[in-house]
C-alpha positions in Angstrom: 132.4 -19.2 8.2 130.1 -21.9 9.6 129.0 -19.4 12.1 127.8 -17.1 9.5 126.2 -19.7 7.4 124.6 -21.1 10.5 123.6 -17.4 11.9 125.4 -18.1 15.2 126.8 -16.1 17.4 130.3 -17.1 18.0 130.4 -15.1 21.3 127.1 -16.8 22.7 127.7 -20.3 21.1 130.8 -22.7 21.4 131.5 -25.4 18.6 133.2 -27.9 17.8 133.7 -29.3 14.4 135.4 -32.4 13.5 136.0 -34.9 10.1 137.1 -38.4 9.8 139.3 -39.1 6.8 139.3 -43.6 7.2 137.1 -45.9 9.2 139.5 -46.6 12.3 141.0 -43.2 12.3 140.0 -40.3 15.0 138.2 -37.7 13.9 140.6 -34.5 13.0 139.4 -31.1 14.9 138.9 -28.0 12.8 139.6 -25.1 14.7 139.5 -22.2 12.5 138.6 -20.6 9.2 141.9 -21.9 7.3 141.6 -25.3 8.4 137.9 -25.6 7.3 139.3 -24.0 4.1 141.5 -26.9 3.5 138.9 -29.4 4.3 136.7 -27.8 1.5 139.5 -27.9 -0.6 140.4 -31.8 0.1 136.7 -32.5 -0.4 136.4 -30.7 -3.7 140.0 -32.8 -4.9 139.5 -36.5 -3.6 136.7 -38.7 -4.7 136.5 -40.7 -1.3 137.3 -38.1 0.9 133.1 -36.6 0.9 132.5 -40.4 2.6 132.3 -38.8 5.9 130.3 -35.6 6.7 131.5 -33.2 8.9 130.5 -33.6 12.7 129.3 -30.4 14.2 128.8 -30.2 17.9 127.2 -26.9 19.2 126.8 -26.1 22.7 125.1 -22.2 24.4 127.7 -20.7 26.6 125.8 -20.0 29.9 126.7 -16.1 30.3 125.7 -15.0 33.5 124.6 -11.0 33.4 126.3 -9.1 35.5 125.1 -5.3 36.8 127.7 -2.6 37.8 126.2 0.2 39.7 129.0 2.9 38.8 128.7 6.9 38.4 129.8 8.3 35.2 130.4 11.7 34.0 130.6 10.6 30.1 127.2 11.6 27.8 125.6 9.1 25.9 127.0 11.5 22.7 130.4 11.1 23.8 130.1 7.5 24.2 128.4 6.8 21.0 131.3 8.7 19.4 133.9 6.9 21.0 132.1 3.2 20.3 131.9 4.3 16.5 135.3 5.1 16.6 136.6 1.7 18.0 134.0 -0.3 15.1 135.9 2.0 12.1 139.5 1.2 13.7 138.5 -2.9 14.2 137.1 -3.0 10.5 140.0 -1.4 9.0 142.2 -4.0 11.0 140.2 -6.5 10.0 141.0 -5.8 6.2 144.4 -5.3 6.6 144.6 -8.5 8.2 142.6 -10.5 5.3 145.4 -9.2 2.7 148.2 -10.2 4.7 145.9 -13.6 5.4 146.0 -14.3 1.5 149.4 -13.9 0.8 150.1 -16.5 3.1 147.4 -19.0 2.7 149.3 -21.3 0.5 152.0 -21.3 2.9 149.7 -22.3 5.9 148.0 -24.6 3.8 151.3 -26.6 3.4 151.8 -26.5 7.0 148.5 -27.6 7.8 148.9 -30.4 5.1 152.3 -31.5 6.9 150.7 -31.5 10.2 148.0 -33.8 9.2 149.8 -36.2 7.4 152.0 -35.9 10.7 149.0 -37.2 12.6 147.9 -39.8 10.3 151.3 -41.2 10.3 151.6 -41.4 13.9 148.4 -43.1 14.3 148.8 -45.8 11.6 151.8 -46.6 13.4 150.1 -46.9 16.8 147.2 -49.3 15.1 149.9 -51.7 13.5 151.9 -51.6 16.7 149.1 -52.5 19.1 147.7 -54.8 16.7 148.0 -58.5 18.0 149.6 -61.0 15.5 147.6 -64.4 15.8 149.0 -67.8 14.6 147.0 -70.3 13.2 148.0 -73.5 12.3 146.7 -75.4 9.8 145.3 -78.0 11.7 143.0 -75.4 13.0 141.6 -74.6 10.1 138.3 -76.1 9.1 138.3 -77.4 5.5 135.7 -80.4 5.4 132.4 -79.2 3.9 130.4 -81.6 6.3 131.9 -80.8 9.8 129.7 -81.6 12.4 130.7 -79.6 15.6 130.2 -75.8 15.6 131.7 -73.8 18.2 132.7 -70.6 18.9 136.1 -68.7 17.4 136.7 -71.8 14.6 138.5 -70.6 11.3 137.1 -71.7 8.0 139.2 -72.3 4.8 136.8 -69.8 2.9 133.2 -68.6 2.8 132.1 -71.3 0.8 132.8 -74.1 3.2 131.7 -71.8 6.1 128.4 -71.8 4.3 128.1 -75.0 3.7 128.6 -76.3 7.5 126.2 -73.6 8.6 123.1 -74.8 6.3 124.1 -78.4 7.3 123.9 -77.1 10.8 120.6 -75.2 10.3 118.9 -78.4 8.8 119.9 -80.8 11.1 119.0 -79.0 14.4 115.3 -77.6 12.2 116.4 -73.9 12.2 
């Protein structure tokens, strides 16, 4: 679908399509048109889903020309007839597959939704299990607004306290 929109030839172009659901989550890959349609449907229904656009990476495939030197008794007329016949068969199969695919599209959407849901649950459990738990004593939290010593990794009671301490530090040190 995207190849048609961008006028790209899938045989000559390698394409990777990804979208990110939320901050901190790795992007999901879109592999086929069905997954792209699922993304577009989500984009229509969810308000915050359009926050991240699709990431589209294209690469031109490196095709090396091959030369064959074979002798054939087939005339060009026979070859053209054979090619035309295979194109007709392929187009008929394409339309038949499209009709079958439209019948099963709802089931495919549900399967893909379950797959995405499972991936998100796996990612969220990994993220919570890898987070370090930091224990903070009340003695470590700075609540005095006239604090003089500023260093790395200090913890302040609130933003107001931090703002006042930094302002006084800047005035005292001529910043």
